SERO-4910 file (N, C-alpha, C, O; in steps of 0.05 Angstrom, whole numbers):
BEGIN
 pado doro    nc1    nc2    nc3   cac1   cac2   cac3    cc1    cc2    cc3    oc1    oc2    oc3
  Unk    A    532    601    554    510    603    525    518    579    511    503    560    509
  Unk    A    547    577    499    551    574    481    546    535    484    537    522    465
  Unk    A    554    520    509    535    499    514    520    489    511    517    466    502
  Unk    A    495    515    525    469    515    522    452    510    496    430    499    491
  Unk    A    473    522    480    467    514    452    463    491    434    446    484    417
  Unk    A    492    476    447    504    458    434    481    434    442    475    416    427
  Unk    A    466    438    474    455    414    486    427    417    467    416    398    456
  Unk    A    416    445    466    383    445    454    384    434    420    366    423    407
  Unk    A    417    445    410    424    431    379    416    392    378    403    380    361
  Unk    A    429    384    401    434    360    406    408    343    408    407    320    398
  Unk    A    385    357    423    374    350    435    344    363    409    323    368    420
  Unk    A    344    364    393    331    370    369    338    353    348    322    344    332
  Unk    A    362    348    349    373    322    319    360    291    338    348    272    327
  Unk    A    366    293    366    351    268    373    315    262    365    304    240    360
  Unk    A    306    283    366    283    281    360    265    277    331    241    275    325
  Unk    A    294    279    314    282    284    279    292    246    283    280    228    272
  Unk    A    313    244    299    311    209    285    300    193    303    314    173    303
  Unk    A    291    192    310    264    177    328    232    180    311    211    166    310
  Unk    A    242    204    300    216    215    278    187    230    300    163    224    299
  Unk    A    202    250    320    175    260    334    173    281    320    150    289    318
  Unk    A    201    300    301    195    321    292    206    318    259    215    298    248
  Unk    A    201    343    248    207    344    231    237    326    218    257    331    231
  Unk    A    239    311    199    270    306    185    277    308    162    263    298    145
  Unk    A    295    318    158    305    322    128    306    297    109    326    283    113
  Unk    A    286    288     88    283    270     75    276    274     48    269    297     47
  Unk    A    274    262     21    263    273     -1    237    255     -4    222    251    -23
  Unk    A    238    248     13    202    222      4    186    237     20    194    256     34
  Unk    A    151    225     16    137    234     30    134    233     57    147    215     67
  Unk    A    118    249     75    117    240     99     87    249    113     74    269    105
  Unk    A     76    228    140     47    237    140     54    237    176     63    219    189
  Unk    A     44    268    187     47    262    213     24    266    232     10    286    234
  Unk    A     23    245    245      1    228    266      3    240    295     20    256    303
  Unk    A    -24    228    315    -18    224    332    -43    212    346    -66    218    339
  Unk    A    -37    196    365    -48    171    378    -56    182    409    -40    190    426
  Unk    A    -89    181    413    -94    181    444   -110    158    455   -131    148    446
  Unk    A   -100    153    469   -110    122    481   -128    134    511   -117    144    531
  Unk    A   -153    130    507   -168    139    540   -180     97    548   -191     78    536
  Unk    A   -170    105    575   -176     75    580   -216     67    595   -233     49    595
  Unk    A   -213     95    606   -250     92    611   -256     85    595   -265     62    593
  Unk    A   -256    105    568   -278     94    544   -270     76    530   -287     64    517
  Unk    A   -248     67    529   -243     39    517   -229     49    484   -228     32    466
  Unk    A   -223     67    480   -223     85    448   -202     92    443   -188    101    462
  Unk    A   -191     89    418   -173    103    410   -175    134    394   -184    132    372
  Unk    A   -171    153    399   -178    180    375   -149    179    363   -130    179    378
  Unk    A   -148    179    341   -125    174    321   -130    202    304   -149    204    288
  Unk    A   -112    226    308   -105    246    287    -84    249    277    -61    250    285
  Unk    A    -97    249    251    -89    262    218    -75    290    231    -91    302    246
  Unk    A    -49    303    229    -36    321    226    -31    331    205    -44    352    203
  Unk    A    -19    327    187    -22    334    159      0    307    141     -2    282    145
  Unk    A     14    316    127     34    307     99     45    327     93     36    348    102
  Unk    A     69    327     76     86    344     58    102    323     42    100    298     46
  Unk    A    118    335     24    134    332      5    113    310    -17    122    295    -35
  Unk    A     92    313    -12     81    294    -36     83    301    -69     88    323    -79
  Unk    A     78    279    -79     81    288   -111     63    312   -123     38    310   -123
  Unk    A     76    331   -132     59    349   -144     45    350   -169     29    368   -175
  Unk    A     53    326   -188     52    316   -214     48    295   -215     59    281   -197
  Unk    A     30    281   -237     26    252   -243     27    248   -276      6    243   -289
  Unk    A     54    252   -288     60    249   -314     50    279   -319     65    298   -311
  Unk    A     23    286   -335     18    310   -337     -3    323   -325    -12    344   -336
  Unk    A    -11    312   -302    -36    314   -288    -28    324   -261    -14    312   -245
  Unk    A    -41    350   -259    -28    362   -227    -63    350   -213    -87    354   -221
  Unk    A    -51    335   -192    -70    328   -175    -92    346   -160    -85    367   -149
  Unk    A   -116    340   -160   -134    361   -158   -135    366   -117   -142    385   -104
  Unk    A   -124    339   -108   -116    343    -72   -111    319    -65   -115    301    -82
  Unk    A   -102    313    -43    -96    296    -29   -111    288     -3   -123    305     10
  Unk    A   -110    253      9   -133    256     38   -114    223     37   -101    210     20
  Unk    A   -123    219     73   -109    198     81   -130    179     89   -147    186    106
  Unk    A   -130    157     80   -141    135     96   -133    127    122   -112    138    127
  Unk    A   -141    112    142   -132    112    168   -151     80    174   -175     77    172
  Unk    A   -136     62    180   -144     41    181   -131     23    201   -111     10    194
  Unk    A   -141     21    230   -135     -1    250   -143    -28    251   -165    -37    247
  Unk    A   -123    -39    256   -119    -70    248   -126    -82    280   -131    -66    299
  Unk    A   -126   -107    284   -144   -125    266   -176   -124    260   -188   -143    250
  Unk    A   -184   -110    265   -218    -96    259   -215    -91    231   -227   -107    216
  Unk    A   -203    -74    221   -204    -58    192   -223    -37    190   -236    -34    169
  Unk    A   -226    -17    215   -251      8    213   -230     23    196   -206     22    197
  Unk    A   -246     38    179   -238     56    170   -244     80    161   -265     82    148
  Unk    A   -224    106    165   -233    128    167   -225    143    141   -205    130    132
  Unk    A   -229    159    127   -213    179    102   -218    206    112   -240    214    121
  Unk    A   -190    222    112   -199    256    118   -210    268     99   -213    259     77
  Unk    A   -215    283    105   -224    309     81   -200    314     54   -176    314     57
  Unk    A   -217    320     25   -187    330     19   -177    352     14   -195    367      7
  Unk    A   -149    365     14   -144    387     15   -123    385    -15   -112    366    -26
  Unk    A   -123    406    -21   -110    413    -45    -75    419    -43    -57    408    -56
  Unk    A    -75    436    -27    -44    432    -18    -25    407    -22    -31    387    -10
  Unk    A     -5    407    -37     16    385    -37     30    380     -6     40    358     -1
  Unk    A     29    402     14     31    400     41     10    404     54      6    424     67
  Unk    A     -6    385     51    -35    393     67    -29    385     97    -13    368    105
  Unk    A    -49    403    114    -58    405    130    -79    393    140    -96    411    134
  Unk    A    -95    373    154   -117    359    158   -126    363    187   -150    369    189
  Unk    A   -112    360    210   -119    360    232   -152    350    237   -173    362    240
  Unk    A   -149    334    236   -167    311    234   -175    294    259   -155    288    271
  Unk    A   -201    283    272   -190    268    293   -211    237    286   -233    243    277
  Unk    A   -207    216    290   -228    197    286   -224    173    314   -202    163    321
  Unk    A   -248    168    323   -247    153    336   -256    124    327   -273    119    310
  Unk    A   -238    103    346   -240     79    347   -238     64    365   -216     60    376
  Unk    A   -269     46    375   -268     36    402   -253     15    405   -243      3    386
  Unk    A   -247      8    431   -240    -25    431   -248    -46    445   -236    -57    464
  Unk    A   -277    -51    432   -286    -68    439   -300    -91    421   -323   -100    420
  Unk    A   -277    -96    407   -284   -111    382   -277   -144    395   -265   -142    417
  Unk    A   -283   -170    386   -275   -191    393   -249   -199    394   -239   -219    405
  Unk    A   -240   -179    377   -203   -177    369   -191   -174    397   -172   -189    405
  Unk    A   -202   -156    409   -186   -141    436   -189   -153    455   -210   -165    462
  Unk    A   -167   -151    466   -161   -171    494   -173   -151    513   -175   -127    511
  Unk    A   -181   -170    534   -186   -156    566   -168   -142    578   -168   -120    590
  Unk    A   -143   -164    570   -113   -159    589   -108   -129    581   -113   -109    595
  Unk    A    -98   -131    558    -91   -105    539   -100   -107    520    -97   -124    502
  Unk    A   -116    -83    523   -131    -74    487   -118    -66    464   -128    -66    442
  Unk    A    -87    -56    470    -76    -49    446    -59    -77    434    -48    -79    412
  Unk    A    -61    -99    459    -51   -122    446    -53   -125    416    -74   -116    407
  Unk    A    -35   -137    395    -34   -150    368    -41   -117    347    -29   -115    325
  Unk    A    -60    -96    357    -63    -81    344    -49    -61    330    -36    -47    344
  Unk    A    -48    -54    298    -37    -23    290    -55    -13    268    -76    -20    257
  Unk    A    -28     15    266    -52     31    247    -46     40    233    -31     59    239
  Unk    A    -56     34    198    -37     40    176    -55     65    160    -79     66    153
  Unk    A    -35     84    158    -36    113    145    -33    105    113    -12     95    105
  Unk    A    -53    109     97    -49    110     68    -61    134     58    -84    142     62
  Unk    A    -42    145     43    -41    172     30    -45    171      3    -28    160    -11
  Unk    A    -74    186    -11    -84    187    -42    -73    212    -55    -73    234    -44
  Unk    A    -64    207    -75    -74    229    -95   -100    228   -106   -110    206   -112
  Unk    A   -115    252   -108   -136    248   -131   -139    267   -148   -138    291   -144
  Unk    A   -145    253   -173   -132    269   -199   -156    276   -213   -154    282   -237
  Unk    A   -180    277   -200   -202    290   -208   -218    301   -184   -210    297   -161
  Unk    A   -234    311   -187   -250    323   -167   -269    300   -152   -272    279   -163
  Unk    A   -280    304   -131   -305    278   -121   -320    294   -108   -310    309    -91
  Unk    A   -345    296   -114   -370    303   -109   -379    289    -74   -389    268    -67
  Unk    A   -369    318    -59   -372    306    -29   -401    317    -17   -400    335      0
  Unk    A   -427    304    -25   -453    311    -20   -455    290      5   -445    267      5
  Unk    A   -467    300     21   -474    280     48   -505    266     37   -515    252     54
  Unk    A   -516    268     20   -536    256     -4   -512    226    -21   -518    203    -27
  Unk    A   -495    234    -22   -483    209    -38   -475    182    -23   -472    162    -37
  Unk    A   -472    181      3   -469    160     15   -493    141     20   -515    145     30
  Unk    A   -483    117      9   -496     97     11   -508     85     40   -495     80     60
  Unk    A   -542     81     36   -548     74     61   -539     50     75   -535     48    100
  Unk    A   -537     29     57   -523      6     75   -496     13     87   -488      4    108
  Unk    A   -480     31     69   -453     35     87   -462     48    116   -456     36    137
  Unk    A   -478     73    116   -487     81    145   -492     57    166   -483     54    188
  Unk    A   -509     42    152   -524     26    177   -511      8    177   -523     -9    191
  Unk    A   -484     -4    166   -455    -27    177   -439    -11    195   -427    -21    214
  Unk    A   -438     25    187   -426     35    202   -427     38    238   -412     40    257
  Unk    A   -455     36    230   -470     47    260   -482     13    275   -493     12    297
  Unk    A   -477     -6    262   -481    -28    271   -466    -47    290   -473    -68    301
  Unk    A   -444    -34    289   -418    -51    310   -422    -51    332   -406    -66    344
  Unk    A   -441    -37    350   -459    -44    384   -474    -21    384   -466      2    389
  Unk    A   -495    -30    377   -521    -19    377   -528    -17    409   -546     -1    414
  Unk    A   -520    -27    427   -528    -35    452   -512    -12    476   -519     -4    498
  Unk    A   -491     -6    460   -484      9    471   -481     30    474   -457     37    477
  Unk    A   -503     55    476   -501     78    470   -485    103    472   -489    123    458
  Unk    A   -468     98    489   -433    114    494   -426    110    469   -430    129    454
  Unk    A   -412     82    454   -401     86    441   -404     90    410   -387     91    392
  Unk    A   -442     90    408   -453    101    380   -449    137    378   -446    149    357
  Unk    A   -450    146    398   -444    172    402   -418    186    399   -414    209    392
  Unk    A   -399    165    407   -376    170    405   -369    172    373   -360    193    363
  Unk    A   -376    146    356   -377    144    335   -392    165    313   -386    172    290
  Unk    A   -414    171    331   -431    190    313   -413    219    313   -420    233    294
  Unk    A   -398    230    326   -379    242    330   -357    251    316   -347    273    309
  Unk    A   -353    221    315   -326    222    291   -336    229    266   -326    243    249
  Unk    A   -363    213    267   -368    223    235   -380    264    222   -374    274    200
  Unk    A   -396    276    244   -392    289    245   -363    308    239   -360    327    223
  Unk    A   -345    294    259   -319    301    255   -309    303    231   -298    325    224
  Unk    A   -311    278    211   -296    275    182   -302    286    169   -290    304    158
  Unk    A   -333    276    165   -351    290    146   -362    264    126   -380    260    110
  Unk    A   -336    246    141   -335    223    106   -330    201    119   -318    201    140
  Unk    A   -344    172    101   -338    151    132   -322    142     92   -329    152     71
  Unk    A   -301    119     98   -285    107     77   -307     89     68   -323     75     82
  Unk    A   -305     91     41   -310     64     20   -303     73     -1   -296     97     -5
  Unk    A   -305     45    -23   -293     53    -50   -310     70    -60   -334     67    -56
  Unk    A   -302     92    -73   -310    119    -88   -293    129   -104   -275    142    -95
  Unk    A   -296    125   -132   -275    136   -153   -245    132   -147   -226    148   -146
  Unk    A   -249    101   -142   -213     98   -138   -199     94   -163   -176     85   -162
  Unk    A   -211    101   -192   -197    100   -209   -184    125   -217   -165    126   -233
  Unk    A   -198    149   -202   -180    172   -196   -161    178   -181   -149    198   -184
  Unk    A   -154    152   -152   -142    160   -150   -117    146   -143   -118    121   -144
  Unk    A    -94    157   -135    -59    143   -143    -50    141   -120    -50    163   -108
  Unk    A    -38    118   -105    -35    117    -75     -7    127    -73      7    113    -87
  Unk    A      6    148    -62     20    152    -55     46    140    -34     69    145    -31
  Unk    A     26    123    -22     49    101      4     25     92     31      0     93     33
  Unk    A     43     86     45     34     80     66     51     87     92     75     92     87
  Unk    A     42     90    121     54     82    144     46     62    155     26     51    145
  Unk    A     57     51    177     41     27    198     43     35    220     67     42    222
  Unk    A     32     38    240     57     41    270     38     20    292     14     22    294
  Unk    A     56      2    306     43    -14    324     34      3    347     46     25    349
  Unk    A     18     -2    365     15     -4    385     20    -14    410     13    -37    413
  Unk    A     32     -3    431     38    -13    458     40      6    470     51     26    461
  Unk    A     28      5    498     27     20    520     53     40    532     50     59    548
  Unk    A     80     32    519    103     50    522    102     68    494    121     84    496
  Unk    A     92     71    476     83     92    451     75    124    469     84    147    467
  Unk    A     54    110    488     39    133    505     54    150    520     52    143    544
  Unk    A     68    170    517     93    180    537     81    199    546     96    212    561
  Unk    A     46    213    542     42    244    549     21    234    564      4    219    555
  Unk    A     22    243    592     -5    241    614    -21    266    610    -17    289    618
  Unk    A    -46    251    591    -74    278    590    -80    278    619    -70    295    634
  Unk    A    -94    264    627   -107    255    658   -102    230    661    -86    216    648
  Unk    A   -123    221    684   -109    203    700   -113    169    682   -101    148    687
  Unk    A   -131    175    664   -132    151    654   -135    152    622   -147    135    610
  Unk    A   -120    178    609   -116    182    578    -90    194    578    -81    212    593
  Unk    A    -79    180    559    -50    184    555    -55    194    520    -77    194    509
  Unk    A    -28    200    508    -19    210    484      8    202    481     24    196    498
  Unk    A     10    202    450     37    206    434     45    228    429     29    246    429
  Unk    A     69    234    423     71    264    424     67    254    388     64    232    376
  Unk    A     70    284    380     68    289    348     90    271    337    113    269    346
  Unk    A     79    256    317     95    230    301    101    239    272     82    243    256
  Unk    A    126    243    264    122    244    225    134    229    227    148    225    247
  Unk    A    132    208    198    136    185    195    143    191    164    131    210    155
  Unk    A    162    174    143    170    178    123    147    148    114    145    125    122
  Unk    A    133    167     92    118    138     69    132    117     58    155    116     50
  Unk    A    113    100     61    140     65     49    112     64     37     89     72     39
  Unk    A    136     41     13    113     16      5    100     -3     15    109    -24     25
  Unk    A     75      3     11     53    -16     14     57    -38     22     55    -47     44
  Unk    A     66    -50      0     79    -87     -8    102    -94     10    100   -117     18
  Unk    A    123    -82     19    139    -81     19    154    -79     53    168    -92     67
  Unk    A    142    -55     53    158    -38     76    177    -21     76    185     -6     93
  Unk    A    184    -26     49    212      0     48    200     13     36    176     11     31
  Unk    A    221     35     24    217     54      8    228     44    -17    248     31    -21
  Unk    A    203     58    -40    200     38    -63    227     52    -83    233     42   -105
  Unk    A    237     71    -72    254     85    -88    286     73    -85    303     76   -102
  Unk    A    289     59    -61    314     56    -58    315     26    -57    335     14    -50
  Unk    A    294     15    -65    306    -15    -77    296    -34   -100    301    -57   -107
  Unk    A    279    -16   -110    268    -20   -136    282    -16   -167    294      5   -173
  Unk    A    281    -32   -180    294    -25   -206    279     14   -215    258     25   -206
  Unk    A    298     23   -233    293     45   -247    258     40   -259    242     58   -258
  Unk    A    254     20   -266    228     17   -282    212     -5   -259    202    -24   -271
  Unk    A    209     -6   -237    193    -19   -222    196    -51   -213    218    -57   -221
  Unk    A    189    -67   -205    192    -92   -199    171   -108   -192    153    -98   -180
  Unk    A    171   -133   -199    156   -147   -194    151   -165   -171    174   -171   -163
  Unk    A    134   -176   -157    147   -210   -148    127   -233   -159    103   -236   -162
  Unk    A    147   -245   -164    139   -286   -177    142   -297   -165    159   -295   -147
  Unk    A    128   -313   -168    119   -342   -153    129   -363   -181    125   -354   -204
  Unk    A    139   -388   -177    151   -406   -195    146   -429   -188    142   -430   -164
  Unk    A    144   -451   -200    140   -472   -194    146   -490   -215    141   -481   -237
  Unk    A    156   -517   -212    161   -538   -234    142   -563   -231    138   -571   -208
  Unk    A    132   -573   -247    117   -595   -240    129   -622   -258    133   -621   -282
  Unk    A    132   -638   -247    158   -667   -273    136   -673   -283    117   -658   -279
  Unk    A    130   -699   -300    109   -715   -309    115   -739   -306    137   -742   -296
  Unk    A    105   -755   -310    113   -795   -307    124   -792   -332    146   -805   -335
  Unk    A    116   -779   -353    131   -793   -384    145   -768   -389    156   -766   -411
  Unk    A    146   -746   -370    170   -721   -384    159   -709   -405    172   -690   -415
  Unk    A    135   -717   -414    130   -701   -443    100   -678   -425     84   -662   -436
  Unk    A    100   -681   -414     76   -664   -405     84   -652   -372     73   -656   -351
  Unk    A    110   -635   -378    118   -624   -345     97   -598   -349     87   -589   -369
  Unk    A     95   -590   -326     81   -560   -323     99   -545   -315    117   -556   -302
  Unk    A    100   -522   -319    119   -496   -309     91   -473   -315     77   -465   -334
  Unk    A     93   -468   -275     74   -452   -275     89   -418   -262    103   -415   -241
  Unk    A     84   -405   -273     87   -367   -260     72   -354   -252     54   -351   -269
  Unk    A     68   -338   -225     52   -325   -224     62   -301   -219     87   -301   -215
  Unk    A     47   -276   -218     60   -247   -210     34   -234   -199     15   -224   -211
  Unk    A     39   -239   -170     29   -236   -149     22   -201   -143      0   -190   -140
  Unk    A     51   -188   -144     54   -163   -131     70   -143   -151     90   -151   -163
  Unk    A     57   -113   -155     75    -97   -172     85    -73   -156     69    -63   -141
  Unk    A    103    -66   -157    113    -41   -144    130    -19   -156    146    -30   -171
  Unk    A    136      7   -157    159     23   -167    161     42   -158    143     45   -142
  Unk    A    181     65   -158    180     85   -147    167    112   -152    170    117   -176
  Unk    A    157    129   -141    144    148   -148    148    159   -172    130    158   -189
  Unk    A    172    171   -178    184    180   -201    164    155   -226    145    157   -241
  Unk    A    182    135   -220    165    110   -243    142    124   -250    137    136   -271
  Unk    A    123    120   -225    103    122   -228     93    143   -248     79    135   -266
  Unk    A     98    160   -247     95    186   -254    102    184   -280     85    186   -298
  Unk    A    136    178   -286    129    157   -321    108    154   -330     93    168   -344
  Unk    A    106    132   -320     76    121   -326     55    134   -329     38    123   -344
  Unk    A     50    156   -320     26    171   -320     33    176   -344     19    164   -359
  Unk    A     54    193   -362     62    209   -387     61    187   -402     38    187   -411
  Unk    A     72    168   -409     46    145   -430     19    150   -433      6    158   -452
  Unk    A     14    144   -409    -21    146   -415    -31    122   -421    -17    107   -436
  Unk    A    -61    114   -409    -73     91   -415    -59     76   -380    -48     82   -359
  Unk    A    -70     53   -396    -72     31   -369    -52     19   -366    -32     32   -373
  Unk    A    -49     -7   -356    -28    -20   -354    -31    -53   -340    -40    -66   -322
  Unk    A    -21    -53   -360    -37    -89   -348      0   -117   -349     22   -110   -359
  Unk    A     -3   -135   -340     14   -146   -344     21   -184   -358     12   -206   -355
  Unk    A     37   -174   -371     43   -198   -401     62   -220   -388     83   -215   -377
  Unk    A     49   -246   -391     65   -264   -390     71   -289   -410     50   -302   -415
  Unk    A     92   -298   -422     91   -308   -450    111   -328   -439    129   -323   -422
  Unk    A    105   -354   -451    118   -379   -445    126   -389   -474    109   -392   -492
  Unk    A    161   -396   -478    171   -401   -499    183   -429   -501    196   -432   -481
  Unk    A    184   -450   -516    201   -473   -522    216   -466   -552    203   -455   -569
  Unk    A    244   -473   -557    255   -469   -566    248   -446   -590    251   -452   -614
  Unk    A    239   -421   -583    227   -401   -590    203   -400   -607    197   -383   -624
  Unk    A    189   -425   -598    164   -434   -605    142   -423   -588    140   -436   -568
  Unk    A    122   -399   -590    101   -398   -567     90   -425   -558     81   -443   -573
  Unk    A     92   -425   -526     72   -450   -523     51   -445   -502     34   -462   -500
  Unk    A     50   -419   -483     31   -409   -471     29   -374   -467     51   -361   -466
  Unk    A     10   -362   -465     14   -330   -461    -19   -328   -441    -34   -346   -438
  Unk    A    -21   -304   -433    -44   -285   -411    -36   -264   -404    -13   -261   -398
  Unk    A    -52   -248   -402    -46   -220   -395    -66   -226   -365    -79   -245   -355
  Unk    A    -60   -199   -357    -77   -194   -327    -94   -173   -328    -93   -156   -345
  Unk    A   -113   -174   -307   -131   -144   -310   -114   -126   -309    -95   -124   -293
  Unk    A   -124   -103   -337   -109    -78   -333   -112    -63   -300   -131    -69   -286
  Unk    A    -98    -50   -294    -95    -27   -273    -81      2   -274    -62      7   -288
  Unk    A    -90     19   -259    -79     44   -258    -56     46   -246    -49     35   -225
  Unk    A    -42     65   -264    -10     70   -251     -2     68   -228    -17     49   -224
  Unk    A     10     70   -206      2     62   -179     43     58   -169     61     54   -184
  Unk    A     43     60   -140     77     50   -134     75     31   -118     96     24   -106
  Unk    A     48     19   -112     38    -14   -102     11    -28   -104    -12    -23    -98
  Unk    A     25    -50   -117    -15    -62   -120      3    -86   -130     22    -91   -146
  Unk    A    -23   -103   -102    -30   -136   -114    -48   -141   -125    -72   -135   -124
  Unk    A    -31   -159   -142    -64   -170   -162    -69   -193   -156    -59   -206   -137
  Unk    A    -93   -204   -176   -101   -230   -156    -90   -250   -171    -90   -251   -196
  Unk    A    -82   -264   -155    -72   -281   -175    -92   -310   -198    -90   -324   -218
  Unk    A   -108   -303   -181   -130   -322   -214   -127   -305   -234   -146   -309   -250
  Unk    A   -116   -290   -240   -117   -276   -271    -88   -263   -273    -82   -241   -283
  Unk    A    -69   -282   -260    -46   -266   -262    -23   -296   -265      1   -298   -266
  Unk    A    -41   -313   -266    -29   -343   -270    -14   -355   -300    -31   -357   -318
  Unk    A      7   -361   -306      4   -377   -329     10   -404   -325     29   -410   -310
  Unk    A      0   -419   -333      6   -456   -338     20   -464   -359      9   -464   -382
  Unk    A     39   -470   -357     55   -480   -398     63   -509   -394     75   -513   -373
  Unk    A     58   -531   -409     65   -554   -407     85   -561   -425     77   -566   -448
  Unk    A    115   -565   -420    137   -569   -434    155   -596   -434    149   -613   -417
  Unk    A    168   -599   -447    181   -632   -445    209   -629   -437    226   -613   -444
  Unk    A    209   -653   -418    237   -643   -396    259   -639   -412    276   -623   -404
  Unk    A    263   -654   -438    283   -650   -455    289   -626   -464    313   -620   -470
  Unk    A    273   -612   -466    268   -590   -480    271   -565   -453    265   -541   -458
  Unk    A    282   -573   -424    283   -553   -418    297   -531   -401    293   -518   -381
  Unk    A    325   -538   -429    333   -515   -433    339   -488   -450    356   -470   -451
  Unk    A    308   -499   -463    301   -486   -484    279   -477   -475    260   -487   -487
  Unk    A    271   -463   -458    253   -461   -446    255   -439   -439    270   -439   -419
  Unk    A    242   -404   -447    245   -378   -441    209   -372   -433    188   -380   -443
  Unk    A    216   -356   -410    195   -347   -406    199   -317   -406    220   -306   -400
  Unk    A    170   -304   -413    183   -273   -408    150   -253   -395    126   -256   -400
  Unk    A    162   -239   -381    142   -220   -367    150   -191   -376    172   -181   -375
  Unk    A    130   -182   -384    131   -151   -392     98   -130   -379     74   -136   -379
  Unk    A    110   -109   -371     95    -96   -352     77    -75   -390     93    -61   -402
  Unk    A     56    -76   -398     52    -56   -422     30    -38   -411     13    -41   -394
  Unk    A     39     -9   -435     14      0   -425     -3     11   -453      6     18   -475
  Unk    A    -28      9   -447    -42     14   -478    -61     38   -470    -77     38   -451
  Unk    A    -57     58   -488    -70     84   -483    -96     74   -497   -100     52   -508
  Unk    A   -115     98   -494   -142    106   -505   -148     96   -532   -171     90   -537
  Unk    A   -123     94   -556   -129     92   -583   -110     66   -595    -99     65   -617
  Unk    A   -110     47   -573    -99     19   -567    -69     14   -577    -62     -6   -589
  Unk    A    -54     36   -570    -27     40   -577    -15     23   -552    -20     28   -528
  Unk    A      5     -1   -563     16     -4   -543     45      6   -533     58     15   -551
  Unk    A     57      6   -511     79      6   -504     94     -9   -477     84    -11   -454
  Unk    A    124    -18   -488    133    -39   -464    149    -25   -439    172    -17   -440
  Unk    A    138    -24   -427    157     -4   -396    172    -23   -392    194    -16   -400
  Unk    A    173    -45   -383    191    -60   -377    184    -87   -380    162    -93   -390
  Unk    A    207   -112   -368    206   -131   -378    233   -141   -370    254   -128   -371
  Unk    A    226   -188   -355    239   -193   -347    236   -223   -360    215   -235   -363
  Unk    A    265   -232   -369    265   -256   -380    279   -274   -368    303   -270   -362
  Unk    A    261   -305   -360    278   -327   -346    277   -351   -365    257   -361   -375
  Unk    A    308   -358   -367    314   -384   -380    325   -391   -362    323   -384   -339
  Unk    A    347   -415   -378    365   -436   -356    383   -416   -341    386   -417   -317
  Unk    A    395   -395   -358    414   -379   -347    400   -370   -321    415   -371   -301
  Unk    A    377   -363   -317    375   -347   -299    364   -369   -259    352   -390   -255
  Unk    A    376   -352   -245    383   -367   -216    358   -382   -204    359   -403   -190
  Unk    A    336   -367   -212    312   -373   -200    293   -408   -218    274   -423   -212
  Unk    A    309   -407   -239    301   -424   -261    312   -450   -239    301   -466   -224
  Unk    A    344   -444   -248    361   -464   -244    354   -478   -211    363   -500   -202
  Unk    A    337   -461   -197    325   -471   -173    299   -485   -169    296   -503   -152
  Unk    A    274   -472   -190    253   -496   -184    264   -519   -205    250   -538   -212
  Unk    A    284   -516   -213    285   -542   -227    293   -568   -212    285   -591   -210
  Unk    A    315   -551   -202    333   -570   -181    312   -585   -160    314   -608   -151
  Unk    A    287   -563   -153    264   -570   -129    235   -572   -146    220   -553   -141
  Unk    A    226   -591   -163    211   -600   -174    186   -594   -150    191   -596   -126
  Unk    A    160   -586   -159    135   -586   -139    139   -569   -113    122   -568    -95
  Unk    A    170   -551   -114    172   -527    -96    165   -503   -107    176   -499   -129
  Unk    A    145   -481    -96    138   -457   -100    163   -440    -95    173   -443    -73
  Unk    A    178   -419   -118    190   -413   -108    187   -373   -106    174   -361   -123
  Unk    A    196   -364    -93    174   -330   -104    205   -314    -91    219   -317    -71
  Unk    A    204   -295   -118    224   -277   -120    212   -247   -126    195   -242   -144
  Unk    A    225   -224   -106    224   -199   -120    233   -195   -151    257   -192   -146
  Unk    A    232   -193   -170    250   -184   -191    240   -153   -206    218   -142   -211
  Unk    A    273   -145   -209    260   -119   -220    261   -112   -252    279   -123   -265
  Unk    A    243    -95   -264    244   -103   -285    269    -89   -303    288    -77   -292
  Unk    A    266    -94   -333    296    -92   -348    276    -68   -369    286    -56   -388
***
């Protein structure tokens, strides 16, 4: 009897390790199941639920949670309904046809992967059938108007989900994180019928969107930014150029909640100094507190003209700043780059070569 119990216990442990069942973790998780129909050439993606989601953002309690499902490279999207519980059960299934130009005839699953992105809604969204723009519905059904079977499948999926993924009240959403699942014939281990197979119920830990790593384990206590630096030498040495771009921002869920407590919107400010004199400054567009954000490089790049003989006296300051409704500013984190920084030594030794690093805010 004892041997049978041990065998069962070990089996459950194995399932947890490979992600097919509940696992002990403090990080948010999402559950899903994927079915592939060879006859119909479609994927049926079921969002089961999520757990251990943030219950509070600063002083704000989310009004609900939802999951956006995207199949790449087609980038077709659906969203689940909003569920209030921080351990939401969705049980919604979405249908994705595999008939696009990106689909290989020999292997329809080749090169495809699914992204599950979890959002927390800080305010109620008005979910009425009349609010969906007509152009969205037209684009939604125009993927293959000649194939009536696929149109019916897509209509069925609309009835199941009740909503199509399009940008709506994004300012009231906070990104919890995402899971990426790559498709391969080997993952479909359950045979439903002759030409229809599925995965088991899969639970995966939600990870940071930009880096594919759990944000809390790698980022600094105040978050981190991806910085690209480049140094260009001028002919006379009096008009050298230092260019710095902040392209990504990310932080842990805890840090994001701390940002929410401060209130207001966030932005990145970059300042360049030469012998303590201000040379150039800029600030990015404002954004809401989030664990992961890709910044528009055109609005987050600073170009400073410096003299070659003063390179040892150049300092670049990158700051994460919050500005609330009444205009009060608070510095939430900063990075200083000068002659003692490894990344500075590298760009000076390699002129005209762009160097990219993920750096922690202090």
